[in-house]
N, C-alpha and C positions, 0 to 999 in steps of 0.2 A: 449588635450581634457579637457575642463573645466567644472567643476561642478557648476551648478547654485544654489547658496546657497540662494539667495534672493527670491526664488520662494514661492509662497503661499502654505500653508500646504495642501489645497485641490488639487492643481495640483501636488504636490509631491505624494500624496496618489494615484491620477490616474495613474501616471507614475510607481511608485514602486510596486503597486498592479498588474498592467498589466505585469510588468517584471517578476513577481513571478509566472506566470500562468503555466509555463512549469514544474515546479518542483512539482511532485505528491506526493513525500513522506511526505505527511501532514496528521498527524493522531492526534487524540484527545481523545485516550482512553488508559487504562493501568495502571491508578494510582487512588487511592481513597483518597481524603483528605477533611475532613469536614471543614466547615467555622470555623473561629477563632474570637474572640472578638478583636475588633479594627482593623480587617483586611477586605478586600473586596474580596468576591469570595471563590469558592471551586473547586474541581475537582472530576469527577465521573468516575469510573473504567469502566463502561459499555459503554461508549461512550458518546459524547457530541452532541446531535442531536438537533440542533435549528430550521433550515428550510432546503428546498430543492430546487436545482435549476432545470432548464428545462431538463437537462440530467439525473436527478435522484440522484445525488450525494449530500451528506449533506454539508451544509455550517455551520460551527460552529466556526471557528477561524479567526481571522483578519489575513490574509496571505499577507505578504509584504517582499520585500527586504529592507535592511538597505541602500543599494546604488546599482544603476546599473552600476556604474563605475567599471572596471575591468581591471587589468593589464595583464590578460591572453587573448589569441586569439583562443579559442576552436572554431573549424569550424562550429559546430552545434548550437552554443548559440547566441541568439538574443543580449545578452549584451557583446558580445566579444569586444575586444579593437578597431578592425579595422572598426566596424560599425558606420555609422554616424547617431547617434541617440542622443536625448536630455538627458544629464546626470544630475543627482541630487542625493542627500542623505539627509536622515533624521538626525536630532540630537538626542541623547538619550532622551532629554526632550520631543521632538516631538513624538517619539514612545510611550512614557509613556502617553502622553496627549491623543493620539488616542486610546490606549488600554483602559484607564480608562474611557473615555467618551463613547466609543462604548459599554463597558461592562455595564455601569450604565444604558444605553438606551436598554439593552437587545438584542442588535445586535449580539453579539458574546459571547462565553463562554471561550475564551482564545486567545493566540497569537502563530502564526507561524512566526519565523523571521529567513530568510535567507539573503544572501548578496553576491554581487560580492566582489572581492578583491580590496579593496582601499589602494594603497600605498604598502602593504605587508600583508601576513597572520596574523602577530602578531598585526599590527595596527588595522586591521579590527576585530580580536578576542577581542582585548581590548575595542574597541567601543561597541561591543555586550555585554561584561561583564559589562561596565559602565551602559548600558542601563538596563540589568536585575537587577544589584544591586540598581539602583534607583527605579525600578518598585517594587522589593520585599521589599526594606527598606523604602524609603521615601513615596512611594505611598501605601505601605501595600496591595500590590495585591497578593491575595493567589490563584488565578485561574490557569488554565492550561498554561504551556509555552512549546513550542517545538521550539528548535533552532538548527542551523547548527554548527557542529564543523569544523573549517577551516583546511584543510590539511596544514601541514607545520607550523602551529602555535605552540608556546611555550606550552609545556604540562602542566605548571602551570596555564596558562590562561584557557586551556581546563578544568582542574579540578575545577577551581573557577566558571566557567560557569556551569559546571555539578552540583554543589552543589545548584544552583539556578534555574536550568531548571527542567521540568518533563521528557522529552524525548529530546535526541539528535540524529542527524543523520549526516552521512557522505556519500555523493553520490559517488558510485563506477562509475557512468556514463556509462561506457562500459564494457562488461563482460571479455574481454581479454586484456592483456597488449599490444598486437599488435594493437588492435582497438584504444586503448587510444593513442598509440604513433602516430597513423595515423591522428587523428582528434583532439587530445588535447596534442600535444607535450610538453607543459609546465608542465603537470601533469604527475605524475608516480604512478604506482600501490603501490609502497612501502610507499609513503607519503600519500596515501589515506588510507591504511590499518593501519598505525601507530597510528592515533587517534582512530580507531575502537577497536584496541587491548588495548589502554589505557582505553577507556570506559568500555570495558569488564572487565578488571582487577579491575577497580574501583568499579564496581557494585558487583563483586564476593567478594572483599576485605570487603566491609561493612557488607556482610552477615556473615562474621566470626569475626566481631570486638565484643569484650566483652564490651569495654567501647564506648558508642556512640560518634559521632563526637561533637566537642564543639559548632558547629553551630547549632546543633539540626536538620539539614536537611540531607535527604538522597541524596546520589550521583545517579543522573538519575534514579529516581525510577520507571519510565515507560518503561525503557530500550532503545535501539537504533534500528534505522532502516537505510535503504539505498534505492537507486534508480538506476535502469538500463534502458537505452534507447534502445528500440526494433526497429530494422530495419536500423539504421545508419551505421552499419557495418555488414559484411556477416556471423556472427555467427549464428549458428542453434539454434532451440528451445532446442535441447539436450544439447548443451553447456551452454545455459542460465540457465536451471534448475539444471544443474550439479554445476554451480557457485553458485546459490542460496542455493542448499543443503549444499555445503561446508561452506558458510556463517552462515547458521543456526547452523551447527555442531561446527565450529571452532571459531565463534565470538558471539555466543549466540544472535543473531539478533532476534528481535521481529517481524519484517516484511521486506520483500523485496518487493519494488514497481516496477512496470513496466510501462514505458511511451512510447507510440508509437511515432515513429520519425515524427516530423513535419518539413518540409524544410522551415525554416524561412530565410535562407541566400542563396543567389545565389553564390554558390561556386562549382567548377568542382570536388572537392573531396567528396562531398555529393551525395548520391544516388538519383536519380529521381524515385519516385515510382508512376507509372501511376494511381494506384487506391487510391492515397492519403495516409494518415497515416494508418499503418497496424493495425486497431482497432481490428479486429477478432483475429489476433495473439496475441495482448496484452491480450485480453479476455481469450484465451486458456492458456496463461501462468499463469494468475491469478487463473484459475481453477486448474491448476496442482500444483501450489504453495500452494493451500488450501488442496489438497491431500497429499502433502509432510508434512504440519504442523499438520493436524488433523485426517487424515485417515490412517496413518502408511504406506504410499507408499514410495518407494525409487525412485530416478531419473531413475535408470537404468530399472525398471519395466515399466515405461511410455514410454520412448523412448530409442533408441540405436543409435549407429553410422550408422547401416544400415538403421534405420528408424529414421532420425533425427529431423522430423518435426511432429506436431500434426495434427490430422485428421481435415480437414476444416469443415466436416458435423457433426461430432460427438464430444462430450465432452470428455476429457481425461478419465474419469471414464467408460463411456460406451464403449470407444474404447478398453481400457484394457480388460473389461469383455468380449467382443466379440473375442478377441484374446486369451482368457484363458477360454474357455467355459468348460474345463475339471473340472473346480473348481465349476460348477453350474449343476443343480440347488441347492440352499442353503436351508436346512430345517429350517424354522424360529423357530421351537419349541426345536431344539436341538443344532444348530450351535452355536459356540462361538462368542463372541462380535466382534472379528477381522474379522471374515468371513462375518458376517452380515453387518459390515460397509463397506465392499467392494461392496455391492450389489448397482447397479445404482438405484436412486430414494430413497435411505435410507440415511439420514444424521446422524450426531453424536447424536443429541437429540432423534431422532426416534429410533436409535439402542439402546441407553440407556433404553428407555421406553420399548422396546421389551424385553430386557433381565430381566428388573424388573417385568413386568406384567406377563410373562409366568411362573413365580415361583408358581403362584396361579391357573392358568388355562391354558388350550391349546388355542392358538391364531389362529384365522381365518382371512380371508382377510378384512372383514369389520372392525375388530379390528385394523388392520394395517392402514387402512385408516383413522380411528379416531386418530391414533398416529401421523399422518402427513406423512406417507409414500406416495410416488408419485407412485401409482399402475400402471399407464400407462408405466412407464419405469421398475418398479421392477418386475412386474408379469412374465416377460420372465425368470427371474433368481431365482425364489423362489418357495418353496412349503410350505403348511401348513398342518401338520400331514400327509404327504406323497402325498398330492394332490395339482395340479396346479389350478389356478384360471379359466383358459380356456386351451382348447387343443392347445398346442404350440410345434412346432418342435425346438428342441435345435440345430439349425442350423445357422451358422454365417450369411450366405447370406440372409436367411429369416428374421432374427431378425434385420439385418442392414437395409434391405428395410423398415421394419416397424418403426424403430427409426429414420431413416433419414427424413421421412416425418414431424416429429415434429421438428427436428433440423434445417431444411431449412429456416423456418420462423425466427427463433431465429438468424440464420447466416445473413439473409438479414437485420434484424433489426440492428444489431451490425455494419454490413459493411456500412449502409447508414445513420445511425443516426448521428446527429451533435454533437457527444459526446466529441469532443476535443475543443469545444469553451469555452472561459474563463468564469468561473462562476461569476455572478454579486451578490453582497450583497442583492440587491433588485429585483432579477430575479423573474418574476412572469409567465414565460413560463411554457409549459406543454409538457410531453412526447407525442410523436406522431410516430407510433401508440401507444395507452396506452396498457401496459401488462395486461394480464389476471389475474383473482384472483388467480389462481393455480400458475402462474409464480411468483406472488408477494409472496405467501405463501412459495413457494420453496426458494426463494431469502432470506427471513427472516430467515427460519429454516436451511439454509445451506445445502439443499438437492441436491446433485449432482447426 
């Protein structure tokens, strides 16, 4: 397999940006760094939102592979060794040129750099290190950089890269060791978890350092993330969120990303999914992940071995509430923050506003609406000064029928939307059908 080194830079960009499209663990937030004299760029902790693609996701980073050459033959990967595809690779200079020129033109706010494995993990990691050293040193780039840590690479190289990058990620790929063995036999769970543990220890160590590092740079200041493929192997939703919960607890991860399996290779070991990529399942896992990180839920509260999959028609928070009606209705003017946060239709910001506002006055339903509460979901589960907004039976079947009407449209949109199409830097498409103003508001405020 030959790498075409004499290819034009434009053609390399087309190939290696397309090859990166299935890696969804691409994030551009979590670090705050102001501009410096003599350097170009900065980073913003709230997120880098530059433009949006047709499927609604934000484009803010130049997302590329260093090379699509790979020594591994993972069954699910479009860049696997046995595939007959055009292979190429950037040089460190070319990555720097693209990043700097795109940044100057305001096309991007930073760089997401992943890679296939060229020759060996050490060789590939060293190329990435050379790229970042040139970008930070010679090019004086001060913007955001998210880079992959290659499992099996020398820990010294990972540490050197970590001092230049803002965020690093190591893709778990599949949630269980058995799934990894069946579809990616060249990889092992222990080799994947080793760099995760190193990054975690490096981040923790710098918090306790009395004397700052000689470089003046923090180690992976925006933390680390990972990705799991959904639907390539038979693991249940319960198994996936249990793994995610363990990663958050044991490795201090900032994010676990979920990627609906797309069958890009004709391989008998890969499942054939009649409905295409499991986008609704991916969506439910993201909703559950949000509940784990921000709402105080545990994985065992959302699913069990007896009920291992999420409800197709209801989001995980509504589904939990309907299975625990004994906890409702919640009295808005007296309940503690954690109880209010578990009400469907009330997000983190709204719950904080409620707790703060009720110190001075008793709240009523119009007040809650002004605070961003989605009353069409919440009013089944709350009272204000002992009174419900409308006569409602606290009955599982009745409330389920009422809520499912709203959720069916959302479910159809997710299942039929073209959401796995590769993002284009110059995409001017539109969402169809367009989301309503209340849906947009709920998404922005994180109200589940």
